[in-house]
N, C-alpha and C positions, 0 to 999 in steps of 0.2 A: 364465139368459140374460135380460138386461134391455135395454130400449131406453134411449135418451138421456133421454127424458121420465121414465121410471120411475126411473132413477138420480138424475136431478135432484130428483125428489120425495123420495127417501131422503136425499140428501146435504145438501139445504138450502143450496146455494150457487148463485151466479149462473151463467147459461149460458156466459158467456165463460170463467169460471174452470174450469168442468167441461169445456168444450171443450179447454182447454189441458192439463188433467190427463189426459183420455182420450187426447189426441194423444201425450203423453209415454209413457203406458202401452202404447199401440199401437206406437210407435217402438222402445221397449225390449223388445218381444216378450212382455210380460206378458198383454196382451189381444189378441184378434183380433176384427174386426168381421165379422159374418155378414150375408148378404142374405136377407131374409125374403120369402116368396112372397105374403104378404098385401098386397093393393093398399093404397097409402097409408101403409104401415108402414115406418119406416126400419129400417136394419140394427140388430141387437142386438149386444151385446158378450159375449164368452165368454172365460174364462181359457184360456190356452195351457198346455202342459205346464210351461213356466217359471213361469207364474202359479200353477198348482196346487202346484208345489214350494215357492212362497213362502207359501202359505196358513198352514202351522203357525207360521211366523215372525210373520205378521200377527196371528194369534190370541194369540201370546205377548206381543207388544207391547200389544195391546188389554187383555189381562188385567192386565199390569203397570200400565198407565195407569188402569184402573178402580180398582185397589187403592191406588195411590200418588199419584194426582192428583185428589183428591176435589173440588177447587175448579174443575174444568173447566167449560166452558160447557154441556156436555150430560150427560145421565144416562149411566150405564154401558150399554154395548151388551150385550144378552142374546142368546146364541146357543143355539138350541133344535134338538134332534133332530127331524127332520120326522116320523118314524114314531110317536114317543110324546109329543112336545111337552115333553120334560124338558130342563133346561139341560145343556149340554155342559161338560165339564171338560177342560182341557189338562193332561195328565200325561206326564212323561218316565218311561219304564219301561226296566228292564234287558232287553236282548235275550235273555239266557240264562234267567233265572229269572222274569222278568215283574214283579219288585218295583218299586214306585214309587221314584223316585230324587230326591234333593235335591242341592244344590251340595256339601254336606258329605260326601256319600256317593259322590262321583265325582271323577275326575281326568282331565286331558287327557293323551293319549299321542300322540306324533308318529308317524304311520304311515310 
């Protein structure tokens, strides 16, 4: 849960751009704004269930950009496990045997 000021510090964008983006995420149901009980503190933003469901997609896009867009303006974003501070890895695994999967080892089926 982060406040507007905290998000602005991480994002490195202007207040008006961040305001527009947060408004879009709120309107689309990806984020919700909470009210905090601390005096003088504005509401914080939390992921909704819809936002939580989008999280793996966002991580996959980020991993792709880090690998294939090296000329980006920013360094790759590192995602760490809070418990042990080790980097996280996005892996697609078979539901049945647990083996890691690649595009060559899978096919789409219409349900």
